[in-house]
C-alpha positions as CSV (number, residue, x, y, z in Angstrom):
1,M,114.2,-138.6,167.2
2,S,113.6,-135.9,164.6
3,K,110.1,-135.1,163.6
4,P,108.7,-136.3,160.2
5,I,109.1,-134.1,157.1
6,D,106.3,-131.5,157.2
7,L,104.7,-130.5,153.9
8,R,101.3,-129.5,155.3
9,L,100.1,-125.9,154.8
10,D,97.1,-125.8,157.0
11,G,96.3,-122.3,158.0
12,K,98.4,-120.8,155.3
13,V,97.1,-118.4,152.6
14,A,98.6,-118.7,149.1
15,L,98.2,-116.1,146.4
16,I,98.7,-117.6,143.0
17,T,98.7,-115.5,139.8
18,G,97.3,-117.2,136.7
19,G,96.3,-120.1,139.0
20,G,93.0,-120.8,137.3
21,S,94.2,-122.7,134.3
22,G,97.2,-124.2,132.6
23,L,100.3,-124.9,134.6
24,G,99.0,-122.6,137.3
25,F,96.2,-125.0,138.0
26,Q,98.8,-127.6,139.0
27,Y,100.2,-125.2,141.6
28,S,96.7,-124.4,142.9
29,E,95.6,-128.0,143.1
30,A,98.8,-129.1,144.9
31,L,98.7,-126.3,147.5
32,A,95.0,-126.8,148.1
33,H,95.5,-130.5,148.8
34,Q,98.1,-129.7,151.4
35,G,95.6,-127.5,153.2
36,A,96.4,-124.0,152.0
37,S,93.6,-121.4,151.4
38,L,94.0,-119.8,148.0
39,I,93.6,-116.4,146.5
40,L,93.7,-116.8,142.7
41,V,94.4,-113.9,140.4
42,G,93.7,-113.9,136.7
43,R,91.9,-112.2,133.8
44,T,89.2,-114.8,133.2
45,E,86.6,-115.1,135.8
46,A,85.1,-118.3,134.5
47,S,88.3,-120.3,135.0
48,L,89.0,-118.8,138.4
49,A,85.5,-119.5,139.6
50,A,85.7,-123.1,138.3
51,T,89.0,-123.7,140.0
52,T,88.0,-122.4,143.3
53,K,84.9,-124.5,143.2
54,A,86.7,-127.7,142.2
55,L,89.4,-127.6,144.8
56,P,89.0,-128.8,148.4
57,G,88.8,-126.0,151.0
58,N,87.7,-122.4,151.0
59,H,89.2,-120.2,148.3
60,R,88.8,-116.8,146.8
61,Y,89.7,-115.1,143.5
62,V,90.4,-111.6,142.1
63,V,89.8,-110.8,138.5
64,G,92.3,-108.4,137.1
65,D,95.1,-107.6,134.7
66,L,98.5,-107.5,136.4
67,S,99.7,-105.0,133.8
68,T,97.3,-102.4,135.3
69,D,97.3,-100.5,138.6
70,A,93.7,-101.4,139.6
71,V,94.3,-105.0,140.5
72,Y,97.2,-104.1,142.9
73,E,94.9,-101.6,144.7
74,E,92.4,-104.5,145.2
75,L,95.1,-106.9,146.3
76,S,96.6,-104.4,148.7
77,E,93.5,-105.1,150.9
78,L,94.4,-108.8,151.1
79,A,98.2,-108.5,151.1
80,G,98.7,-108.8,154.9
81,E,97.1,-112.3,154.9
82,V,99.4,-113.8,152.3
83,D,101.9,-116.4,153.5
84,I,102.8,-117.9,150.2
85,L,103.1,-116.0,146.9
86,V,103.4,-117.9,143.6
87,N,104.2,-115.5,140.7
88,N,103.0,-117.7,137.9
89,A,101.4,-115.3,135.5
90,G,103.6,-114.5,132.5
91,G,104.4,-115.5,129.0
92,A,105.2,-113.8,125.7
93,I,102.9,-110.9,124.7
94,K,103.8,-111.1,121.1
95,K,106.5,-113.0,119.1
96,T,108.1,-111.7,116.0
97,S,111.6,-111.3,114.6
98,W,113.9,-109.7,117.2
99,L,114.9,-107.3,114.4
100,T,111.3,-105.9,114.2
101,Q,109.9,-106.4,117.7
102,S,108.5,-103.2,118.9
103,P,109.6,-101.5,122.2
104,E,105.9,-101.6,123.3
105,D,105.7,-105.4,123.0
106,F,109.1,-105.8,124.6
107,R,108.0,-103.6,127.6
108,A,104.7,-105.5,127.8
109,T,106.5,-108.8,128.1
110,L,108.8,-107.5,130.8
111,E,105.8,-106.0,132.6
112,I,103.8,-109.2,133.0
113,N,106.8,-111.4,133.8
114,V,109.1,-109.3,135.9
115,V,107.5,-106.0,137.0
116,A,104.3,-107.8,138.1
117,S,106.3,-110.3,140.2
118,A,108.2,-107.4,141.8
119,R,105.1,-105.4,142.6
120,L,103.4,-108.4,144.2
121,A,106.5,-109.1,146.3
122,Q,106.4,-105.5,147.5
123,L,102.8,-105.9,148.5
124,V,103.1,-109.1,150.5
125,G,106.7,-108.9,151.6
126,P,106.1,-106.5,154.6
127,G,103.5,-108.8,156.2
128,M,105.7,-111.8,155.8
129,M,108.7,-110.0,157.3
130,E,106.5,-108.9,160.3
131,R,105.4,-112.5,160.9
132,G,108.9,-113.9,160.4
133,W,107.6,-116.4,157.9
134,G,106.9,-116.4,154.2
135,R,107.5,-118.1,150.8
136,I,107.8,-116.4,147.5
137,I,108.0,-118.7,144.4
138,N,108.7,-117.1,141.1
139,V,107.9,-119.1,138.0
140,A,110.4,-118.6,135.2
141,S,111.3,-121.1,132.4
142,V,114.1,-123.2,131.1
143,Y,114.4,-120.2,128.8
144,G,115.4,-118.2,131.8
145,M,118.5,-120.4,131.9
146,V,119.3,-121.1,128.2
147,A,118.4,-119.6,124.9
148,V,115.7,-121.0,122.6
149,D,117.2,-123.1,119.8
150,P,116.0,-121.3,116.6
151,R,115.3,-124.7,115.1
152,N,112.5,-125.1,117.7
153,S,110.8,-121.8,116.8
154,Q,108.5,-121.1,114.0
155,P,110.1,-118.8,111.3
156,G,109.9,-115.1,112.2
157,M,108.7,-115.8,115.8
158,D,111.7,-115.2,118.0
159,S,111.4,-115.4,121.8
160,G,113.8,-112.5,122.5
161,A,111.6,-110.5,125.0
162,Y,110.4,-113.7,126.7
163,E,113.9,-115.0,127.2
164,V,115.1,-111.7,128.6
165,A,112.1,-111.5,130.9
166,K,112.5,-115.0,132.3
167,H,116.2,-114.4,132.9
168,G,115.0,-111.3,134.8
169,V,112.7,-113.4,136.9
170,V,115.6,-115.5,138.0
171,G,117.6,-112.3,138.8
172,L,114.6,-110.9,140.8
173,T,114.7,-114.1,142.9
174,H,118.4,-113.7,143.7
175,F,117.8,-110.1,144.7
176,L,114.8,-110.7,146.9
177,A,116.3,-113.8,148.5
178,T,119.2,-111.7,149.9
179,R,116.9,-109.0,151.2
180,L,114.4,-111.3,153.0
181,A,116.6,-114.2,154.2
182,T,117.1,-112.9,157.7
183,H,113.3,-112.4,158.1
184,G,112.3,-116.0,157.7
185,V,111.2,-115.5,154.1
186,T,112.5,-117.7,151.3
187,V,112.5,-116.8,147.6
188,N,113.0,-119.3,144.9
189,T,112.4,-119.9,141.2
190,V,110.7,-122.8,139.5
191,S,111.7,-123.2,135.8
192,P,109.4,-125.6,133.9
193,G,110.6,-127.4,130.8
194,M,108.3,-128.9,128.2
195,F,104.7,-129.3,129.5
196,P,101.8,-130.0,127.1
197,R,98.9,-127.6,127.2
198,T,95.4,-127.7,125.6
199,L,94.6,-124.3,124.2
200,S,91.3,-123.0,122.9
201,E,91.0,-121.7,119.3
202,S,90.7,-118.1,120.7
203,E,94.0,-118.6,122.6
204,L,95.7,-120.0,119.5
205,E,94.4,-117.0,117.5
206,E,95.9,-114.6,120.1
207,K,99.2,-116.6,120.3
208,P,99.6,-118.4,117.0
209,W,103.1,-119.6,117.8
210,K,101.6,-122.0,120.3
211,R,99.7,-123.8,117.6
212,P,101.0,-127.4,117.3
213,T,103.1,-128.2,114.3
214,P,103.8,-131.7,112.8
215,G,106.4,-133.5,114.8
216,R,106.8,-130.7,117.4
217,R,105.9,-132.8,120.4
218,E,108.1,-135.7,119.2
219,R,111.0,-133.3,118.8
220,H,110.6,-131.9,122.3
221,D,110.5,-135.4,123.7
222,N,113.6,-136.4,121.9
223,L,115.4,-133.3,123.2
224,T,114.4,-134.2,126.8
225,P,116.7,-136.8,128.4
226,M,113.7,-138.4,130.0
227,N,112.1,-138.6,126.6
228,R,108.7,-137.4,127.8
229,P,106.9,-134.2,128.6
230,G,106.2,-133.0,132.1
231,G,103.2,-134.6,133.9
232,S,100.4,-133.3,136.0
233,R,102.1,-133.7,139.3
234,D,105.7,-132.8,138.4
235,L,105.5,-129.0,139.0
236,G,103.0,-129.2,141.9
237,S,105.2,-131.4,144.0
238,V,108.1,-128.9,143.7
239,V,106.0,-125.9,144.6
240,V,104.6,-127.7,147.6
241,F,108.1,-128.4,148.9
242,L,109.2,-124.8,148.4
243,A,106.1,-123.5,150.1
244,S,106.4,-125.9,153.0
245,P,107.8,-125.3,156.5
246,D,110.7,-127.7,155.9
247,S,112.1,-125.8,152.9
248,S,113.4,-123.1,155.3
249,F,117.1,-123.4,154.3
250,V,116.4,-123.3,150.6
251,T,116.5,-119.7,149.2
252,G,117.7,-117.9,146.1
253,Q,117.6,-121.1,144.0
254,N,116.3,-121.9,140.6
255,I,114.9,-125.4,140.3
256,A,114.5,-126.7,136.7
257,V,111.6,-129.1,136.4
258,D,112.5,-130.1,132.9
259,G,113.3,-133.8,132.6
260,G,116.9,-132.9,132.0
261,W,116.3,-130.4,129.1
262,T,119.0,-128.0,130.4
263,T,121.6,-130.6,131.0
264,W,122.5,-131.4,127.4
């Protein structure tokens, strides 16, 4: 008789970028409840501290900006402990018309989404290879699979750099998967669809394209075959599976958690 499916992560250490808030909190919560010890990385100490305190188990956090070298120097001291890496930090640095988007903003978006994920894989990969076990989970987006419908964007706020970056995340997964597969390390992508987020006024001032517009939620629901947004457990359950011992034959894949958004 075969043993039961094993999703427990007792004794495993998971490093999660952007894990203190937003969708990253779902990953943190899900992995912690399966017994993983977390190392959270982010720019806002208050949210990191609150998350580590709220979750069961013993967890740590590192405050830092993944577009700078300093945070990687600090993380290098912890890299050998990491069994699971969730590259969640990302997003669009600035949205504007693709005709006027500056090279600096384009590079900055690639830096936080693609370059940071690659650098962290370089940090933790050797330890995983040495132990013969590891899980790298890169977070992309449905817009790493398809283009944004301009009718879903506010005028003059294209997602060009973001779309290119998220396609790059998927490409990074494919590359790393082929290099690490024989070492017992899997590399996969999770691509979220439409998930509601509650943003503060300061966040909305920094990224005005995230400000809710009349009918936007209803339109997104109508464009999703399941006719609803993603829920609080939808992403966490997928990340738990990909991080678990029993996902050992799944690598190089991009799993869309989108209620069918990309199937139309």
